[in-house]
C-alpha positions in Angstrom: -75.2 -67.9 -23.3 -72.2 -69.4 -25.1 -70.2 -72.6 -24.3 -66.8 -70.9 -24.1 -64.9 -69.3 -21.3 -67.7 -66.9 -20.6 -70.5 -69.4 -21.2 -73.1 -71.1 -19.0 -71.5 -74.5 -19.1 -68.2 -73.2 -18.1 -69.8 -71.4 -15.2 -71.9 -74.4 -14.1 -69.6 -77.4 -14.9 -66.2 -75.8 -15.3 -65.6 -77.6 -18.5 -64.4 -74.8 -20.8 -61.6 -75.6 -23.1 -58.2 -74.1 -22.2 -56.4 -71.9 -24.8 -54.3 -73.5 -27.5 -50.7 -74.1 -26.5 -49.5 -74.8 -30.0 -47.0 -72.3 -31.3 -48.5 -72.5 -34.7 -51.9 -71.3 -33.6 -53.6 -69.0 -31.2 -57.2 -68.4 -30.2 -59.6 -65.9 -28.7 -62.5 -68.4 -28.7 -62.3 -72.2 -28.6 -61.9 -73.6 -32.1 -60.5 -70.4 -33.7 -57.2 -71.2 -35.5 -54.9 -68.5 -36.7 -52.0 -69.7 -38.8 -48.9 -67.6 -38.6 -47.2 -67.3 -42.0 -43.4 -67.7 -42.3 -41.9 -64.1 -42.7 -39.6 -65.1 -45.7 -41.9 -67.8 -47.3 -43.9 -66.8 -50.3 -47.1 -68.8 -51.1 -46.5 -71.2 -54.0 -48.6 -70.7 -57.0 -49.1 -74.4 -57.6 -48.5 -76.2 -54.2 -49.7 -79.6 -55.3 -48.5 -79.8 -58.9 -52.2 -79.0 -59.9 -53.7 -75.6 -59.7 -57.2 -76.9 -59.2 -56.1 -78.9 -56.1 -54.2 -75.9 -54.7 -57.3 -73.7 -55.2 -59.7 -76.2 -53.5 -57.2 -76.6 -50.6 -57.0 -72.9 -50.0 -60.8 -72.4 -50.2 -61.4 -75.2 -47.8 -58.8 -73.8 -45.4 -60.4 -70.4 -45.6 -63.8 -71.8 -44.8 -62.5 -73.6 -41.8 -61.0 -70.4 -40.3 -63.7 -67.9 -41.5 -66.6 -69.9 -40.0 -64.7 -71.2 -37.0 -65.5 -74.8 -37.8 -63.3 -76.2 -35.0 -65.3 -74.6 -32.3 -66.8 -77.9 -31.1 -69.6 -76.7 -28.9 -71.6 -73.5 -28.3 -74.7 -73.5 -26.0 -77.3 -70.8 -26.0 -80.7 -70.1 -24.4 -83.1 -68.0 -26.5 -86.1 -67.6 -24.3 -87.5 -71.1 -23.6 -85.5 -72.6 -26.6 -82.2 -74.3 -25.9 -79.7 -74.4 -28.7 -76.5 -76.5 -29.1 -74.3 -75.7 -32.1 -71.5 -78.2 -33.1 -68.6 -76.9 -35.1 -70.8 -74.1 -36.5 -72.2 -76.7 -38.9 -74.8 -78.7 -37.0 -77.4 -77.4 -34.6 -79.8 -79.0 -32.2 -82.7 -76.9 -30.7 -84.9 -78.0 -27.9 -88.3 -76.2 -28.1 -90.5 -75.4 -25.2 -92.7 -78.5 -25.8 -89.5 -80.7 -25.4 -89.4 -81.6 -29.1 -86.2 -81.2 -31.1 -85.3 -79.4 -34.3 -82.1 -80.3 -36.2 -80.5 -77.8 -38.5 -77.4 -77.8 -40.8 -75.4 -74.8 -42.0 -74.8 -74.7 -45.8 -71.3 -73.3 -46.3 -72.2 -72.6 -50.0 -75.2 -70.4 -49.2 -74.5 -69.3 -45.6 -78.0 -70.4 -44.5 -79.2 -72.7 -41.8 -81.7 -75.3 -43.1 -83.8 -77.8 -41.1 -82.9 -81.4 -41.9 -84.3 -84.7 -40.8 -82.0 -87.4 -42.3 -78.9 -86.2 -40.4 -76.6 -87.6 -43.0 -72.9 -87.0 -42.3 -73.5 -85.6 -38.8 -71.0 -86.4 -36.2 -71.4 -89.2 -33.6 -71.0 -88.3 -29.9 -70.6 -91.4 -27.7 -72.9 -91.0 -24.6 -74.1 -94.5 -23.7 -73.2 -97.0 -22.4 -70.6 -95.6 -20.0 -67.8 -97.9 -21.2 -67.9 -96.1 -24.5 -67.5 -92.7 -23.0 -64.2 -93.2 -21.2 -62.2 -91.7 -24.1 -62.6 -88.3 -25.7 -60.6 -89.1 -28.8 -63.8 -88.9 -30.8 -63.1 -85.2 -31.2 -60.9 -86.1 -34.2 -63.8 -87.7 -35.9 -65.9 -84.6 -35.4 -63.1 -82.3 -36.7 -62.6 -84.7 -39.7 -66.2 -84.3 -40.6 -66.0 -80.6 -40.3 -63.0 -80.6 -42.7 -64.8 -82.7 -45.2 -67.8 -80.3 -45.1 -65.3 -77.5 -46.0 -63.8 -79.6 -48.8 -67.1 -80.4 -50.3 -68.1 -76.8 -50.2 -64.8 -75.9 -51.9 -65.7 -78.2 -54.9 -64.0 -81.4 -53.9 -66.4 -83.7 -55.8 -65.9 -81.6 -59.0 -62.2 -82.3 -59.1 -61.0 -84.9 -61.7 -59.0 -87.7 -60.2 -56.1 -87.1 -62.6 -55.6 -84.7 -65.5 -53.0 -87.1 -66.9 -52.6 -90.5 -65.2 -48.8 -90.3 -65.6 -47.1 -87.0 -66.4 -43.9 -88.2 -68.1 -43.8 -90.7 -71.0 -41.1 -92.4 -73.0 -41.3 -94.8 -76.0 -40.1 -98.4 -76.2 -38.1 -99.8 -79.0 -41.3 -100.4 -81.1 -42.3 -96.7 -80.7 -45.1 -97.4 -78.2 -45.5 -94.9 -75.3 -44.4 -96.2 -71.9 -44.1 -94.4 -68.5 -40.8 -92.7 -68.1 -38.3 -94.1 -65.6 -39.2 -92.9 -62.1 -42.3 -91.2 -63.5 -44.8 -90.2 -60.9 -48.6 -89.8 -61.0 -50.2 -86.5 -60.4 -51.4 -85.9 -56.9 -55.1 -87.0 -56.5 -57.8 -85.0 -54.7 -58.0 -87.7 -52.0 -54.3 -87.2 -51.3 -54.9 -83.5 -51.0 -57.8 -84.0 -48.7 -55.7 -86.3 -46.5 -52.9 -83.7 -46.2 -55.5 -81.0 -45.1 -56.9 -83.4 -42.5 -53.5 -84.3 -41.3 -52.5 -80.6 -41.0 -55.1 -80.0 -38.4 -55.8 -83.3 -36.7 -52.3 -84.8 -36.8 -50.9 -88.2 -38.0 -51.9 -91.5 -36.3 -48.9 -93.4 -35.0 -48.4 -96.9 -33.6 -50.8 -98.6 -31.2 -49.8 -98.0 -27.5 -50.5 -101.2 -25.6 -50.0 -99.6 -22.3 -52.6 -96.9 -22.8 -54.8 -99.1 -25.1 -55.0 -96.4 -27.7 -53.1 -95.0 -30.7 -50.3 -92.5 -30.4 -50.7 -89.3 -32.5 -48.4 -86.8 -33.8 -50.3 -83.6 -33.2 -51.4 -81.1 -35.9 -52.4 -77.5 -35.5 -55.3 -78.4 -33.2 -54.3 -78.8 -29.6 -55.6 -82.2 -28.4 -56.1 -81.0 -24.8 -58.2 -78.1 -25.9 -60.2 -80.1 -28.4 -60.9 -82.8 -25.7 -62.1 -80.1 -23.4 -64.5 -78.9 -26.1 -65.7 -82.5 -26.6 -66.2 -82.9 -22.9 -68.2 -79.7 -22.8 -70.3 -80.8 -25.8 -71.3 -84.0 -24.1 -72.0 -82.2 -20.8 -74.3 -79.7 -22.5 -76.1 -82.6 -24.2 -76.7 -84.4 -20.9 -77.7 -81.3 -19.0 -80.0 -79.6 -21.5 -81.0 -82.0 -24.2 -81.2 -85.6 -23.0 -84.8 -86.6 -22.5 -85.2 -89.6 -20.2 -88.5 -90.7 -21.8 -87.0 -90.7 -25.2 -83.9 -92.5 -24.1 -85.9 -95.1 -22.2 -88.1 -95.7 -25.3 -85.0 -95.9 -27.6 -83.4 -98.5 -25.4 -86.6 -100.5 -25.2 -86.6 -100.6 -29.0 -83.0 -101.8 -29.2 -80.7 -101.5 -26.3 -77.7 -102.5 -28.4 -77.9 -99.4 -30.6 -77.7 -96.3 -28.5 -75.9 -93.9 -30.9 -76.2 -90.1 -30.6 -77.7 -89.7 -34.1 -80.2 -92.4 -33.5 -81.3 -90.6 -30.3 -81.7 -87.3 -32.3 -83.9 -89.1 -34.9 -86.2 -90.5 -32.2 -86.2 -87.2 -30.2 -87.5 -85.4 -33.4 -90.5 -87.8 -33.2 -91.0 -87.4 -29.4 -94.8 -86.9 -29.1 -95.6 -90.1 -31.1 -92.8 -92.1 -29.5 -93.9 -91.2 -26.0 -97.5 -92.0 -26.9 -96.6 -95.5 -28.0 -94.3 -96.0 -25.0 -97.2 -95.1 -22.7 -99.9 -97.1 -24.4 -98.1 -100.1 -25.9 -94.6 -100.2 -24.5 -93.9 -103.8 -25.4 -94.6 -103.0 -29.0 -92.0 -100.2 -29.3 -89.6 -102.5 -31.2 -92.1 -102.5 -34.1 -91.7 -98.8 -34.7 -88.6 -98.9 -36.9 -90.5 -100.9 -39.5 -93.4 -98.4 -39.7 -93.4 -95.0 -41.5 -92.5 -92.5 -38.7 -95.2 -90.1 -40.0 -97.8 -92.7 -38.9 -96.6 -93.3 -35.4 -99.1 -91.0 -33.9 -102.1 -92.9 -35.2 -104.6 -93.9 -32.5 -105.2 -97.2 -34.4 -101.6 -98.0 -35.0 -101.7 -101.3 -33.2 -105.4 -102.1 -33.7 -106.8 -105.4 -35.0 -108.1 -103.6 -38.0 -104.5 -102.9 -39.2 -102.8 -106.1 -38.2 -105.4 -108.8 -38.8 -107.0 -109.4 -42.3 -110.2 -111.0 -41.0 -111.0 -112.4 -44.5 -109.6 -109.5 -46.4 -106.7 -109.7 -48.9 -104.7 -107.1 -47.1 -104.9 -104.2 -44.6 -103.6 -100.7 -44.6 -100.5 -102.1 -42.8 -99.5 -103.8 -46.1 -99.7 -100.5 -48.1 -98.4 -97.0 -47.9 -98.4 -94.7 -46.1 -98.1 -97.0 -43.1 -95.8 -99.3 -45.1 -92.2 -98.0 -44.8 -90.8 -96.6 -48.0 -87.1 -96.7 -48.8 -85.2 -94.0 -46.9 -88.1 -93.1 -44.6 -87.0 -95.1 -41.5 -85.2 -93.9 -38.5 -82.5 -96.6 -38.9 -79.8 -96.9 -41.5 -80.7 -100.6 -42.2 -84.3 -100.9 -43.2 -86.1 -103.8 -41.8 -88.3 -106.2 -43.9 -91.9 -105.0 -44.3 -94.5 -106.2 -41.9 -97.4 -108.2 -43.1 -100.9 -108.4 -41.7 -101.8 -111.6 -39.9 -104.2 -114.2 -41.2 -104.6 -115.7 -37.7 -106.1 -113.3 -35.2 -104.7 -115.3 -32.3 -101.2 -114.6 -33.6 -101.6 -110.9 -33.3 -103.3 -111.2 -29.9 -100.3 -113.3 -28.7 -97.7 -110.8 -30.2 -99.5 -107.8 -28.7 -99.1 -109.3 -25.2 -95.5 -110.7 -25.7 -92.4 -109.4 -24.0 -90.6 -106.5 -25.7 -87.6 -108.8 -26.0 -89.5 -111.3 -28.0 -91.1 -108.6 -30.2 -87.6 -107.1 -30.9 -86.3 -110.5 -31.9 -89.3 -111.2 -34.2 -89.6 -107.7 -35.8 -89.3 -108.2 -39.6 -89.5 -112.0 -39.6 -92.3 -114.2 -41.0 -95.7 -114.3 -39.3 -95.7 -118.1 -39.3 -93.6 -118.5 -36.1 -96.0 -116.2 -34.2 -99.0 -118.1 -35.4 -97.5 -121.4 -34.3 -96.6 -120.0 -30.9 -100.1 -118.6 -30.4 -101.8 -121.8 -31.5 -99.5 -124.0 -29.3 -101.4 -122.3 -26.4 -98.5 -123.1 -23.9 -99.6 -122.9 -20.3 -96.2 -123.6 -18.7 -94.4 -120.4 -17.6 -91.1 -120.6 -19.6 -88.4 -117.9 -19.5 -88.4 -115.2 -22.2 -85.1 -116.4 -23.5 -86.7 -119.7 -24.5 -89.1 -117.8 -26.7 -86.2 -115.7 -28.1 -84.4 -119.0 -29.0 -87.5 -120.2 -30.9 -87.9 -117.0 -32.8 -84.2 -117.0 -33.7 -84.7 -120.4 -35.4 -87.9 -119.2 -37.3 -86.1 -119.5 -40.6 -86.1 -123.3 -40.1 -89.5 -123.6 -38.5 -91.2 -121.5 -41.1 -90.7 -124.2 -43.7 -93.6 -126.3 -42.2 -96.1 -123.4 -42.2 -98.8 -123.3 -39.6 -98.5 -126.9 -38.5 -99.9 -128.9 -35.5 -96.7 -131.0 -35.4 -94.6 -127.8 -35.0 -97.0 -126.6 -32.3 -96.6 -129.8 -30.4 -92.8 -129.6 -30.7 -92.9 -126.0 -29.3 -95.1 -127.2 -26.4 -92.5 -129.9 -25.5 -89.6 -127.5 -25.8 -91.2 -124.7 -23.7 -92.4 -127.3 -21.1 -88.9 -128.6 -20.7 -87.5 -125.1 -20.3 -90.2 -124.3 -17.7 -89.3 -127.4 -15.7 -85.6 -126.7 -15.9 -86.2 -123.2 -14.8 -88.3 -124.3 -11.9 -86.0 -127.0 -10.7 -82.5 -125.5 -11.3 -83.0 -121.7 -11.8 -82.6 -119.3 -14.7 -78.9 -119.6 -15.0 -79.1 -123.3 -15.7 -81.8 -122.9 -18.3 -79.8 -120.2 -20.0 -76.8 -122.4 -20.2 -78.9 -125.2 -21.5 -80.3 -123.0 -24.2 -76.8 -122.1 -25.3 -75.9 -125.8 -25.8 -76.8 -126.5 -29.5 -76.5 -130.2 -29.0 -79.3 -130.2 -26.4 -81.6 -127.3 -27.3 -81.3 -126.7 -31.0 -84.6 -127.0 -32.7 -82.8 -127.3 -36.1 -80.9 -130.4 -34.9 -84.1 -131.9 -33.6 -85.9 -131.2 -36.9 -83.1 -133.1 -38.8 -84.2 -136.2 -36.9 -87.9 -135.5 -37.2 -87.6 -134.9 -41.0 -85.6 -138.1 -41.4 -87.9 -140.5 -39.5 -89.5 -138.9 -36.5 -92.5 -137.4 -38.3 -93.2 -140.6 -40.2 -93.2 -142.5 -36.9 -95.7 -140.2 -35.4 -93.4 -138.1 -33.2 -93.9 -135.8 -31.4 -97.2 -137.1 -29.9 -99.1 -136.0 -26.9 -97.2 -138.5 -24.7 -93.7 -137.3 -25.8 -91.3 -135.3 -23.8 -88.4 -133.2 -24.9 -85.9 -135.6 -23.1 -87.4 -138.6 -24.8 -87.3 -136.9 -28.2 -83.7 -135.9 -27.5 -82.7 -139.5 -26.8 -84.3 -140.5 -30.2 -82.5 -137.7 -31.9 -79.2 -138.6 -30.4 -79.6 -142.2 -31.4 -80.5 -141.2 -35.0 -77.5 -138.8 -35.3 -75.3 -141.5 -33.9 -76.5 -144.1 -36.4 -76.0 -141.6 -39.3 -72.5 -140.7 -38.0 -71.6 -144.4 -37.9 -72.9 -145.1 -41.4 -71.0 -142.1 -42.8 -67.8 -143.1 -41.0 -68.2 -146.7 -42.2 -68.4 -145.4 -45.7 -65.3 -143.3 -45.1 -63.4 -146.2 -43.4 -64.5 -148.8 -46.0 -61.3 -150.5 -47.2 -59.1 -149.0 -44.5 -57.3 -151.3 -42.0 -59.1 -151.5 -38.6 -56.7 -150.7 -35.7 -57.4 -152.0 -32.2 -55.8 -151.6 -28.8 -56.5 -152.2 -25.1 -56.9 -149.7 -22.3 -55.7 -150.5 -18.8 -58.7 -148.7 -17.3 -62.0 -150.0 -18.6 -65.4 -148.1 -18.6 -65.6 -146.5 -15.2 -67.8 -144.0 -13.3 -66.4 -141.1 -11.3 -68.9 -138.8 -9.5 -71.7 -140.1 -11.8 -69.6 -139.2 -14.8 -69.1 -142.1 -17.2 -65.7 -142.6 -18.9 -65.8 -145.1 -21.8 -62.5 -146.1 -23.5 -62.2 -145.7 -27.3 -60.3 -148.9 -28.2 -60.3 -149.0 -32.0 -60.0 -146.6 -35.0 -63.7 -146.8 -35.7 -64.7 -145.7 -32.3 -62.2 -142.8 -32.5 -63.5 -141.8 -35.9 -67.2 -141.8 -34.7 -66.3 -139.8 -31.6 -64.5 -137.2 -33.7 -67.4 -136.9 -36.1 -70.0 -136.6 -33.4 -68.0 -134.1 -31.3 -66.6 -132.2 -34.3 -63.0 -132.4 -33.4 -59.9 -134.2 -34.5 -59.6 -137.1 -32.1 -60.0 -139.6 -34.9 -56.5 -138.7 -36.1 -55.0 -140.2 -33.0 -55.6 -143.8 -34.1 -51.9 -144.4 -35.0 -50.7 -143.1 -31.7 -53.2 -145.2 -29.7 -52.3 -148.3 -31.7 -48.6 -147.8 -30.8 -49.5 -147.4 -27.1 -48.6 -143.7 -27.0 -52.0 -142.3 -26.4 -55.4 -143.1 -24.9 -58.8 -141.5 -25.4 -62.1 -141.7 -23.5 -65.6 -140.6 -24.3 -67.1 -138.7 -21.3 -70.8 -138.4 -20.5 -72.2 -136.4 -17.6 -75.5 -137.1 -15.9 -77.2 -134.2 -17.7 -76.2 -135.7 -21.1 -73.3 -133.3 -21.7 -70.5 -135.0 -23.6 -66.7 -134.4 -23.9 -63.6 -136.3 -25.0 -60.6 -136.9 -22.7 -57.1 -137.6 -24.1 -53.7 -138.1 -22.6 -50.3 -139.3 -23.8 -48.4 -142.3 -22.4 -44.6 -141.8 -22.2 -43.1 -145.0 -20.9 -44.9 -145.5 -17.7 -46.0 -141.9 -17.2 -49.4 -140.3 -18.1 -49.1 -136.8 -19.6 -52.3 -134.8 -19.6 -53.2 -133.6 -23.1 -56.7 -132.3 -23.5 -60.3 -132.5 -22.3 -62.7 -130.9 -24.8 -66.4 -130.7 -25.3 -68.1 -130.4 -28.7 -66.3 -128.1 -31.2 -63.3 -128.1 -28.9 -65.2 -126.1 -26.3 -64.5 -126.1 -22.5 -65.9 -128.7 -20.2 -67.7 -128.3 -16.9 -65.6 -128.1 -13.7 -67.1 -131.4 -12.5 -66.0 -133.1 -15.7 -62.6 -131.6 -15.6 -62.1 -132.8 -12.0 -63.3 -136.3 -12.8 -61.0 -136.4 -15.8 -58.0 -135.6 -13.7 -59.0 -138.5 -11.3 -59.2 -140.9 -14.3 -55.8 -139.8 -15.5 -54.4 -140.5 -12.0 -56.1 -143.9 -12.0 -54.5 -144.7 -15.3 -51.1 -143.7 -13.9 -51.6 -146.1 -11.0 -52.6 -148.8 -13.5 -49.4 -148.2 -15.5 -47.2 -148.4 -12.5 -48.9 -151.6 -11.4 -48.5 -153.2 -14.8 -45.2 -155.3 -15.2 -43.0 -154.2 -18.1 -43.1 -156.7 -21.0 -39.4 -157.3 -20.6 -39.9 -158.5 -17.0 -42.9 -160.7 -18.2 -40.7 -162.4 -20.8 -38.0 -163.0 -18.3 -40.3 -164.7 -15.9 -41.7 -167.0 -18.5 
């Protein structure tokens, strides 16, 4: 069966491409382009100013038409084998045992060859749904087909220029210089662009209304090509998409669901499904292992992953160790190393697939510390992900009891927050670098915490956080004092002193030093408002919420009127709704204080 007007997909899904409407072409099958020559136009002997470019152009064009390379999709059933051919260049066959073969047509030899690397194959968006709303990707498929024809026509054997500049003059000293209005020869890349533009069309301006680019059409009719693209995707979904392979691929990395990546995994279906059935949480480890070894019965055995006194295991060597160019992904991950600590492998083999995915390719030290920490509290998976993401900093200390105690406190705090306030709150807390960053905490511990014996068995994360905040504040003050040394100190008074609104504390910043420290700690520019504050045109408050979150409130003072300016958290980030509401109340209170205060002129008149 063929995927055209008489094909099975057209009968079943009514997705067959309509005939071309372009006056410059006609078709009897989708993708067949016949160019009608002008009755009075003779072909130019040297169309590009270079005979070799003209010859390559004509050969490529002949290949495109002869092999019908714009026929996007053809579906056939040969017994129990299903076959999908893309542009008569790339072919996918699903065999009776559900495994896939991928073949590529060699235009130079006219032979179909089985391939595994899938280099320069077209991408077909199929997941997630938001990436499948447009069918404009047909242009990418057609462009790759044109490039295949160009390469077969000898494109890479063409010199860039025979002569860089065709016309030369001589200056007054007799040296050659380019002639006035001299032009370079046409390059092969320009010739290729013209051929692509001839069929695909020319990209225009971005259309804000349709959220896409406008195109000036070429010889290929967009509606017909989009119908072919739709039929290609329909055939893939109906006859080739394997739910088990797709599920395993998404478990490995849900963020990378490309068509070619699916084909690479589908070629390895038996081994992939075996791992998904026996060790599903360890699927994210597969991209770092030689695909030829995925089917081993001992792939995730202690013998391979734990040294047990040996210098190395088979995991550290080939053929299990991934060689360059062997992987299923374009970007090769770092090589895995066998574990010295058996508890580390036991912990990893039982960990969530999300944690395994985050760790894959990182150092073994972080897993050893997590395993030896022996955390009993039930913390959310995202907390472990946060720890693994900061492995680059934690690995400096090696397998350390101090780091293990720190991880216990961190995970215990996450578990308590999860139990008391729910997953959403703990997720938001983990995103706050000021409260949950292990790197920030280690800055304090390296400076003085470890020397003072922290963290100890009586410590809590909240207590460590207070000590860390105090140390960072002292360091900020010291640095600001060094920067402010020799500068004049500016002071002023605020009509509203420190006040509490809905358990949120507002502290006025009444001198240039306090402003500078606030700006340094919060990483924004409030320190530059000292001059305005001194002249009575601005007021700033440091804001602290019950959970420790901080922000800075600032408003202008114009005469006897308060003008709201800004209320920002660290790094000029947004504040919580509660803090924003309380800040508005403080501004209203300051407005009332301004109205109640007597103007200086009246005060002088009464004296």
